OpenMM code with the backbone's topology and positions (N, CA, C; nanometers):
from openmm import Vec3, app, unit

residues = "MET PHE LEU GLY SER TYR LYS PRO SER PHE ASP LEU LYS SER ARG ARG ILE ALA LEU PRO LYS LYS ILE ARG GLY TYR LEU ALA THR SER GLU ILE ILE LEU SER TYR GLY PHE GLU LYS CYS ILE PHE GLY PHE ASP THR LYS THR TRP GLU LYS GLN SER ALA LYS GLN LEU GLU GLU SER ILE ASN THR ARG SER ALA ARG ASP ILE ARG ARG PHE PHE PHE ALA SER ALA ALA SER SER PRO LEU ASP ASP GLN GLY ARG PHE ILE ILE PRO GLY ASN LEU LEU GLU TYR ALA LYS ILE THR SER PRO VAL ILE ILE GLY ALA GLY ASP HIS PHE GLU ILE TRP GLU ASP SER VAL TRP GLU LYS LEU ARG ARG GLY LEU GLU GLU LYS MET LYS".split()
positions = [
    Vec3(12.7258, 5.3506, 10.2661),
    Vec3(12.6308, 5.4506, 10.2217),
    Vec3(12.6660, 5.4893, 10.0780),
    Vec3(12.5657, 5.4912, 9.9928),
    Vec3(12.5861, 5.5246, 9.8520),
    Vec3(12.5883, 5.6767, 9.8348),
    Vec3(12.6995, 5.7269, 9.7791),
    Vec3(12.7203, 5.8707, 9.7630),
    Vec3(12.7694, 5.9023, 9.6223),
    Vec3(12.7492, 6.0260, 9.5785),
    Vec3(12.8078, 6.0750, 9.4544),
    Vec3(12.7189, 6.0618, 9.3329),
    Vec3(12.7669, 6.1167, 9.2213),
    Vec3(12.6998, 6.1107, 9.0908),
    Vec3(12.8013, 6.0657, 8.9880),
    Vec3(12.7571, 5.9801, 8.8964),
    Vec3(12.8486, 5.9212, 8.7993),
    Vec3(12.7799, 5.9036, 8.6645),
    Vec3(12.8552, 5.9192, 8.5587),
    Vec3(12.8068, 5.8912, 8.4232),
    Vec3(12.8814, 5.7668, 8.3764),
    Vec3(12.8201, 5.6513, 8.3929),
    Vec3(12.8874, 5.5247, 8.3641),
    Vec3(12.8886, 5.4911, 8.2149),
    Vec3(12.9744, 5.3955, 8.1802),
    Vec3(12.9688, 5.3450, 8.0433),
    Vec3(12.8431, 5.2589, 8.0312),
    Vec3(12.7810, 5.2668, 7.9144),
    Vec3(12.6523, 5.2001, 7.8944),
    Vec3(12.6378, 5.1611, 7.7484),
    Vec3(12.5950, 5.0391, 7.7261),
    Vec3(12.5679, 4.9898, 7.5916),
    Vec3(12.4176, 4.9669, 7.5811),
    Vec3(12.3494, 5.0555, 7.5104),
    Vec3(12.2035, 5.0483, 7.5008),
    Vec3(12.1573, 4.9178, 7.4364),
    Vec3(12.2292, 4.8716, 7.3367),
    Vec3(12.1882, 4.7501, 7.2663),
    Vec3(12.1865, 4.6279, 7.3590),
    Vec3(12.2912, 4.6101, 7.4369),
    Vec3(12.2981, 4.4950, 7.5277),
    Vec3(12.2369, 4.5251, 7.6651),
    Vec3(12.2065, 4.6530, 7.6908),
    Vec3(12.1510, 4.7003, 7.8188),
    Vec3(12.2511, 4.6836, 7.9334),
    Vec3(12.3789, 4.6712, 7.9001),
    Vec3(12.4836, 4.6508, 8.0007),
    Vec3(12.5386, 4.7859, 8.0457),
    Vec3(12.5486, 4.8001, 8.1766),
    Vec3(12.5968, 4.9239, 8.2365),
    Vec3(12.7045, 4.8902, 8.3398),
    Vec3(12.8003, 4.9779, 8.3528),
    Vec3(12.9083, 4.9589, 8.4506),
    Vec3(12.8759, 5.0355, 8.5777),
    Vec3(12.8706, 4.9644, 8.6872),
    Vec3(12.8484, 5.0284, 8.8164),
    Vec3(12.9812, 5.0892, 8.8627),
    Vec3(12.9829, 5.2178, 8.8921),
    Vec3(13.1086, 5.2823, 8.9329),
    Vec3(13.1720, 5.2137, 9.0541),
    Vec3(13.3035, 5.2132, 9.0554),
    Vec3(13.3787, 5.1451, 9.1612),
    Vec3(13.3399, 5.1950, 9.3005),
    Vec3(13.3183, 5.3252, 9.3142),
    Vec3(13.2811, 5.3796, 9.4454),
    Vec3(13.1445, 5.3275, 9.4903),
    Vec3(13.0538, 5.3065, 9.3974),
    Vec3(12.9234, 5.2495, 9.4318),
    Vec3(12.9407, 5.1015, 9.4663),
    Vec3(13.0189, 5.0302, 9.3865),
    Vec3(13.0422, 4.8868, 9.4119),
    Vec3(13.1025, 4.8634, 9.5494),
    Vec3(13.1836, 4.9583, 9.5961),
    Vec3(13.2472, 4.9447, 9.7268),
    Vec3(13.1491, 4.9368, 9.8423),
    Vec3(13.0272, 4.9814, 9.8218),
    Vec3(12.9257, 4.9786, 9.9277),
    Vec3(12.8412, 4.8519, 9.9257),
    Vec3(12.8581, 4.7705, 9.8235),
    Vec3(12.7752, 4.6511, 9.8113),
    Vec3(12.8218, 4.5409, 9.9054),
    Vec3(12.7258, 4.4712, 9.9635),
    Vec3(12.7573, 4.3602, 10.0521),
    Vec3(12.7836, 4.2320, 9.9723),
    Vec3(12.7299, 4.2228, 9.8509),
    Vec3(12.7461, 4.1039, 9.7669),
    Vec3(12.7705, 4.1480, 9.6229),
    Vec3(12.7937, 4.0534, 9.5351),
    Vec3(12.8143, 4.0849, 9.3932),
    Vec3(12.6841, 4.0704, 9.3148),
    Vec3(12.5742, 4.0890, 9.3833),
    Vec3(12.4423, 4.0863, 9.3204),
    Vec3(12.3648, 4.2082, 9.3686),
    Vec3(12.2887, 4.2687, 9.2799),
    Vec3(12.2055, 4.3826, 9.3181),
    Vec3(12.0608, 4.3516, 9.2840),
    Vec3(11.9716, 4.4263, 9.3474),
    Vec3(11.8289, 4.4184, 9.3184),
    Vec3(11.7893, 4.5518, 9.2586),
    Vec3(11.7240, 4.5468, 9.1442),
    Vec3(11.6760, 4.6669, 9.0752),
    Vec3(11.5246, 4.6669, 9.0773),
    Vec3(11.4651, 4.7846, 9.0882),
    Vec3(11.3190, 4.7954, 9.0837),
    Vec3(11.2787, 4.9338, 9.0361),
    Vec3(11.1507, 4.9471, 9.0052),
    Vec3(11.0984, 5.0800, 8.9742),
    Vec3(11.1311, 5.1728, 9.0901),
    Vec3(11.1666, 5.2949, 9.0562),
    Vec3(11.1866, 5.3980, 9.1568),
    Vec3(11.0845, 5.5081, 9.1332),
    Vec3(11.0741, 5.5974, 9.2257),
    Vec3(10.9825, 5.7093, 9.2105),
    Vec3(11.0390, 5.8095, 9.1107),
    Vec3(10.9530, 5.8923, 9.0556),
    Vec3(10.9901, 5.9946, 8.9565),
    Vec3(11.0587, 5.9359, 8.8335),
    Vec3(11.0246, 5.8118, 8.7989),
    Vec3(11.0739, 5.7467, 8.6758),
    Vec3(11.2235, 5.7200, 8.6746),
    Vec3(11.2780, 5.6762, 8.7864),
    Vec3(11.4162, 5.6304, 8.7902),
    Vec3(11.4146, 5.4826, 8.8261),
    Vec3(11.5314, 5.4219, 8.8306),
    Vec3(11.5454, 5.2833, 8.8729),
    Vec3(11.6179, 5.2834, 9.0062),
    Vec3(11.5624, 5.2131, 9.1042),
    Vec3(11.6284, 5.1980, 9.2328),
    Vec3(11.7204, 5.0774, 9.2260),
    Vec3(11.8377, 5.0881, 9.2888),
    Vec3(11.9303, 4.9764, 9.3014),
    Vec3(11.9668, 4.9556, 9.4471),
    Vec3(11.9574, 4.8321, 9.4909),
    Vec3(11.9856, 4.7971, 9.6302),
    Vec3(12.0865, 4.6836, 9.6362),
    Vec3(12.1679, 4.6819, 9.7420),
    Vec3(12.2404, 4.5577, 9.7662),
    Vec3(12.1391, 4.4613, 9.8279),
    Vec3(12.1686, 4.3336, 9.8276),
    Vec3(12.0681, 4.2350, 9.8686),
    Vec3(12.0277, 4.2496, 10.0153),
    Vec3(12.1210, 4.2863, 10.1006),
    Vec3(12.0871, 4.3004, 10.2428),
    Vec3(11.9919, 4.4175, 10.2658),
    Vec3(12.0173, 4.5296, 10.1995),
    Vec3(11.9287, 4.6456, 10.2154),
    Vec3(11.7922, 4.6173, 10.1542),
    Vec3(11.7905, 4.5467, 10.0416),
    Vec3(11.6626, 4.5090, 9.9795),
    Vec3(11.5797, 4.4257, 10.0776),
    Vec3(11.6428, 4.3317, 10.1452),
    Vec3(11.5704, 4.2491, 10.2422),
    Vec3(11.5130, 4.3340, 10.3552),
    Vec3(11.5898, 4.4326, 10.4027),
    Vec3(11.5413, 4.5217, 10.5084),
    Vec3(11.4239, 4.6061, 10.4589),
    Vec3(11.4368, 4.6634, 10.3390),
    Vec3(11.3283, 4.7448, 10.2833),
    Vec3(11.2041, 4.6600, 10.2581),
    Vec3(11.2247, 4.5392, 10.2096),
    Vec3(11.1126, 4.4483, 10.1853),
    Vec3(11.0394, 4.4169, 10.3144),
    Vec3(11.1155, 4.3902, 10.4197),
    Vec3(11.0546, 4.3592, 10.5493),
    Vec3(10.9697, 4.4757, 10.5985),
    Vec3(11.0175, 4.5989, 10.5778),
    Vec3(10.9397, 4.7162, 10.6182),
    Vec3(10.8075, 4.7227, 10.5423),
    Vec3(10.8133, 4.6956, 10.4125),
    Vec3(10.6901, 4.6998, 10.3321),
    Vec3(10.5931, 4.5903, 10.3755),
    Vec3(10.6447, 4.4753, 10.4102),
    Vec3(10.5592, 4.3633, 10.4490),
    Vec3(10.5004, 4.3802, 10.5887),
    Vec3(10.5560, 4.4726, 10.6677),
    Vec3(10.4993, 4.5026, 10.7993),
    Vec3(10.3699, 4.5823, 10.7874),
    Vec3(10.3560, 4.6562, 10.6771),
    Vec3(10.2347, 4.7354, 10.6558),
    Vec3(10.1159, 4.6423, 10.6323),
    Vec3(10.0030, 4.6796, 10.6861),
    Vec3(9.8832, 4.5964, 10.6735),
    Vec3(9.8390, 4.5877, 10.5273),
    Vec3(9.8114, 4.4681, 10.4836),
    Vec3(9.7638, 4.4458, 10.3470),
    Vec3(9.6194, 4.4967, 10.3302),
    Vec3(9.5590, 4.5382, 10.4397),
    Vec3(9.4216, 4.5879, 10.4361),
    Vec3(9.4089, 4.7274, 10.3776),
    Vec3(9.5208, 4.7986, 10.3659),
    Vec3(9.5126, 4.9332, 10.3110),
    Vec3(9.5568, 4.9344, 10.1651),
    Vec3(9.4863, 5.0097, 10.0862),
    Vec3(9.5151, 5.0175, 9.9434),
    Vec3(9.6566, 5.0697, 9.9163),
    Vec3(9.6993, 5.1716, 9.9915),
    Vec3(9.8318, 5.2289, 9.9672),
    Vec3(9.9423, 5.1261, 9.9936),
    Vec3(9.9280, 5.0434, 10.0958),
    Vec3(10.0282, 4.9402, 10.1246),
    Vec3(10.0320, 4.8370, 10.0125),
    Vec3(9.9166, 4.7981, 9.9639),
    Vec3(9.9121, 4.7020, 9.8525),
    Vec3(9.9746, 4.7619, 9.7271),
    Vec3(9.9450, 4.8889, 9.7008),
    Vec3(9.9994, 4.9540, 9.5813),
    Vec3(10.1521, 4.9643, 9.5864),
    Vec3(10.2065, 5.0006, 9.7014),
    Vec3(10.3521, 5.0104, 9.7143),
    Vec3(10.4159, 4.8732, 9.6940),
    Vec3(10.3579, 4.7700, 9.7527),
    Vec3(10.4110, 4.6343, 9.7325),
    Vec3(10.4098, 4.5983, 9.5845),
    Vec3(10.3002, 4.6226, 9.5195),
    Vec3(10.2897, 4.5905, 9.3765),
    Vec3(10.3942, 4.6668, 9.2961),
    Vec3(10.4084, 4.7939, 9.3256),
    Vec3(10.5014, 4.8800, 9.2529),
    Vec3(10.6443, 4.8265, 9.2618),
    Vec3(10.6895, 4.7954, 9.3824),
    Vec3(10.8272, 4.7511, 9.4014),
    Vec3(10.8498, 4.6041, 9.3669),
    Vec3(10.7685, 4.5168, 9.4201),
    Vec3(10.7945, 4.3744, 9.4042),
    Vec3(10.7691, 4.3229, 9.2630),
    Vec3(10.6666, 4.3738, 9.1962),
    Vec3(10.6368, 4.3250, 9.0614),
    Vec3(10.7450, 4.3633, 8.9610),
    Vec3(10.8120, 4.4731, 8.9858),
    Vec3(10.9154, 4.5199, 8.8913),
    Vec3(11.0553, 4.4750, 8.9297),
    Vec3(11.0725, 4.4185, 9.0480),
    Vec3(11.2061, 4.3877, 9.0995),
    Vec3(11.2714, 4.2710, 9.0269),
    Vec3(11.4018, 4.2824, 9.0106),
    Vec3(11.4807, 4.1763, 8.9489),
    Vec3(11.6204, 4.1774, 9.0083),
    Vec3(11.6755, 4.0589, 9.0278),
    Vec3(11.8141, 4.0521, 9.0739),
    Vec3(11.9049, 4.0524, 8.9519),
    Vec3(12.0204, 4.1115, 8.9695),
    Vec3(12.1149, 4.1213, 8.8603),
    Vec3(12.2563, 4.1005, 8.9144),
    Vec3(12.3239, 3.9967, 8.8676),
    Vec3(12.4611, 3.9748, 8.9140),
    Vec3(12.5580, 4.0723, 8.8476),
    Vec3(12.6632, 4.1062, 8.9185),
    Vec3(12.7703, 4.1893, 8.8632),
    Vec3(12.8787, 4.0981, 8.8075),
    Vec3(12.9336, 4.1335, 8.6924),
    Vec3(13.0467, 4.0573, 8.6417),
    Vec3(13.1741, 4.1074, 8.7096),
    Vec3(13.2897, 4.0544, 8.6708),
    Vec3(13.4159, 4.0900, 8.7357),
    Vec3(13.4521, 4.2373, 8.7217),
    Vec3(13.3961, 4.3040, 8.6205),
    Vec3(13.4241, 4.4461, 8.5997),
    Vec3(13.3133, 4.5355, 8.6544),
    Vec3(13.2208, 4.4775, 8.7297),
    Vec3(13.1141, 4.5553, 8.7910),
    Vec3(13.0022, 4.5930, 8.6958),
    Vec3(12.9903, 4.5215, 8.5862),
    Vec3(12.8836, 4.5500, 8.4898),
    Vec3(12.7641, 4.4597, 8.5172),
    Vec3(12.6477, 4.5095, 8.4811),
    Vec3(12.5256, 4.4312, 8.4945),
    Vec3(12.4306, 4.4725, 8.3837),
    Vec3(12.3278, 4.3921, 8.3656),
    Vec3(12.2293, 4.4192, 8.2613),
    Vec3(12.1025, 4.4735, 8.3270),
    Vec3(12.0542, 4.5844, 8.2741),
    Vec3(11.9286, 4.6416, 8.3220),
    Vec3(11.8146, 4.5705, 8.2482),
    Vec3(11.7214, 4.5093, 8.3203),
    Vec3(11.6088, 4.4441, 8.2533),
    Vec3(11.5320, 4.5427, 8.1645),
    Vec3(11.4816, 4.4923, 8.0533),
    Vec3(11.4129, 4.5766, 7.9555),
    Vec3(11.2955, 4.6541, 8.0124),
    Vec3(11.2164, 4.5911, 8.1012),
    Vec3(11.1008, 4.6609, 8.1580),
    Vec3(11.1427, 4.7824, 8.2401),
    Vec3(11.2564, 4.7726, 8.3100),
    Vec3(11.3039, 4.8855, 8.3905),
    Vec3(11.3624, 4.9948, 8.3017),
    Vec3(11.4350, 4.9535, 8.1992),
    Vec3(11.4924, 5.0494, 8.1055),
    Vec3(11.3821, 5.1283, 8.0356),
    Vec3(11.2774, 5.0578, 7.9973),
    Vec3(11.1641, 5.1234, 7.9314),
    Vec3(11.0915, 5.2167, 8.0273),
    Vec3(11.0697, 5.1718, 8.1505),
    Vec3(11.0015, 5.2529, 8.2521),
    Vec3(11.0723, 5.3867, 8.2730),
    Vec3(11.2056, 5.3824, 8.2869),
    Vec3(11.2819, 5.5039, 8.3153),
    Vec3(11.3272, 5.5763, 8.1889),
    Vec3(11.3006, 5.5183, 8.0717),
    Vec3(11.3354, 5.5778, 7.9425),
    Vec3(11.4833, 5.6185, 7.9367),
    Vec3(11.5683, 5.5258, 7.9765),
    Vec3(11.7111, 5.5553, 7.9844),
    Vec3(11.7812, 5.5230, 7.8527),
    Vec3(11.8512, 5.6244, 7.8008),
    Vec3(11.9408, 5.6066, 7.6864),
    Vec3(12.0804, 5.6581, 7.7200),
    Vec3(12.0862, 5.7560, 7.8086),
    Vec3(12.2140, 5.8133, 7.8537),
    Vec3(12.2075, 5.8219, 8.0070),
    Vec3(12.2523, 5.7167, 8.0771),
    Vec3(12.2287, 5.7094, 8.2214),
    Vec3(12.3249, 5.7906, 8.3067),
    Vec3(12.2748, 5.8242, 8.4231),
    Vec3(12.3566, 5.8775, 8.5313),
    Vec3(12.3177, 5.7960, 8.6549),
    Vec3(12.4169, 5.7625, 8.7351),
    Vec3(12.3927, 5.6885, 8.8589),
    Vec3(12.4230, 5.7821, 8.9744),
    Vec3(12.3287, 5.7904, 9.0676),
    Vec3(12.3495, 5.8762, 9.1845),
    Vec3(12.3376, 5.7940, 9.3116),
    Vec3(12.4166, 5.8306, 9.4105),
    Vec3(12.4030, 5.7711, 9.5422),
    Vec3(12.2861, 5.8367, 9.6136),
    Vec3(12.2088, 5.7567, 9.6852),
    Vec3(12.0936, 5.8094, 9.7593),
    Vec3(12.0898, 5.7520, 9.9008),
    Vec3(12.2075, 5.7388, 9.9604),
    Vec3(12.2143, 5.6896, 10.0978),
    Vec3(12.2109, 5.5381, 10.1042),
    Vec3(12.0929, 5.4810, 10.1297),
    Vec3(12.0825, 5.3360, 10.1449),
    Vec3(12.0648, 5.2622, 10.0126),
    Vec3(12.0558, 5.3363, 9.9023),
    Vec3(12.0435, 5.2760, 9.7699),
    Vec3(12.1042, 5.3700, 9.6663),
    Vec3(12.1141, 5.3227, 9.5437),
    Vec3(12.1548, 5.4111, 9.4353),
    Vec3(12.0401, 5.4195, 9.3362),
    Vec3(12.0435, 5.5203, 9.2523),
    Vec3(11.9389, 5.5400, 9.1528),
    Vec3(12.0015, 5.5574, 9.0154),
    Vec3(11.9328, 5.5056, 8.9146),
    Vec3(11.9763, 5.5209, 8.7768),
    Vec3(11.8722, 5.6076, 8.7070),
    Vec3(11.9180, 5.7178, 8.6501),
    Vec3(11.8313, 5.8166, 8.5866),
    Vec3(11.8722, 5.8370, 8.4409),
    Vec3(11.7773, 5.8779, 8.3609),
    Vec3(11.8102, 5.9340, 8.2302),
    Vec3(11.8751, 6.0684, 8.2606),
    Vec3(11.9908, 6.0936, 8.2016),
    Vec3(12.0703, 6.2122, 8.2336),
    Vec3(11.9895, 6.3417, 8.2251),
    Vec3(11.9146, 6.3618, 8.1184),
    Vec3(11.8404, 6.4874, 8.1021),
    Vec3(11.7318, 6.5032, 8.2089),
    Vec3(11.6694, 6.3930, 8.2485),
    Vec3(11.5660, 6.3974, 8.3534),
    Vec3(11.6306, 6.4316, 8.4876),
    Vec3(11.7444, 6.3667, 8.5160),
    Vec3(11.8149, 6.3953, 8.6409),
    Vec3(11.8604, 6.5404, 8.6463),
    Vec3(11.9151, 6.5922, 8.5365),
    Vec3(11.9630, 6.7305, 8.5355),
    Vec3(11.8499, 6.8288, 8.5644),
    Vec3(11.7346, 6.8048, 8.5065),
    Vec3(11.6195, 6.8918, 8.5314),
    Vec3(11.5779, 6.8846, 8.6790),
    Vec3(11.5709, 6.7635, 8.7325),
    Vec3(11.5347, 6.7466, 8.8731),
    Vec3(11.6402, 6.8092, 8.9641),
    Vec3(11.7681, 6.7867, 8.9328),
    Vec3(11.8776, 6.8408, 9.0133),
    Vec3(11.8725, 6.9932, 9.0173),
    Vec3(11.8506, 7.0548, 8.9018),
    Vec3(11.8409, 7.2015, 8.8987),
    Vec3(11.7230, 7.2501, 8.9828),
    Vec3(11.6117, 7.1809, 8.9752),
    Vec3(11.4962, 7.2164, 9.0568),
    Vec3(11.5261, 7.2045, 9.2068),
    Vec3(11.5980, 7.0999, 9.2436),
    Vec3(11.6364, 7.0832, 9.3828),
    Vec3(11.7304, 7.1939, 9.4294),
    Vec3(11.8223, 7.2320, 9.3419),
    Vec3(11.9142, 7.3409, 9.3764),
    Vec3(11.8381, 7.4716, 9.3987),
    Vec3(11.7389, 7.4977, 9.3150),
    Vec3(11.6573, 7.6191, 9.3311),
    Vec3(11.5816, 7.6179, 9.4639),
    Vec3(11.5294, 7.5023, 9.5014),
    Vec3(11.4563, 7.4913, 9.6276),
    Vec3(11.5467, 7.5153, 9.7482),
    Vec3(11.6745, 7.4811, 9.7335),
    Vec3(11.7677, 7.4929, 9.8458),
    Vec3(11.8247, 7.6334, 9.8629),
    Vec3(11.7988, 7.7211, 9.7677),
    Vec3(11.8500, 7.8586, 9.7781),
    Vec3(11.7769, 7.9383, 9.8838),
] * unit.nanometer
topology = app.Topology()
chain = topology.addChain("A")
for resn in residues:
    res = topology.addResidue(resn, chain)
    for name in ("N", "CA", "C"):
        topology.addAtom(name, app.Element.getBySymbol(name[0]), res)
């Protein structure tokens, strides 16, 4: 299970980011799948969880517009990314642009992790804290 919040090292020019060791410990393989996430973040999955999530989406009838839209949203933006020996990977340009990331934060979200622009995450986090009061 992916847990915690981290501010990883990141090189904007090369788009290379270091996946925190605690997050890497939850991966089943040395490859991850990245895709558009909701609220302008990037979702990250290990390959086994991606296959399970994909299967769930494909169970939905293609006859409904919402099912087609969700498939398009996730599958069209998805890319596999191998981890190097130090747990670094490259974020594809389309995903980096979508989430407008220059100063990333990585958060655990249970069955996946998310990559956020730090200022966007902080605003969302504060809003969530207010709701929980």
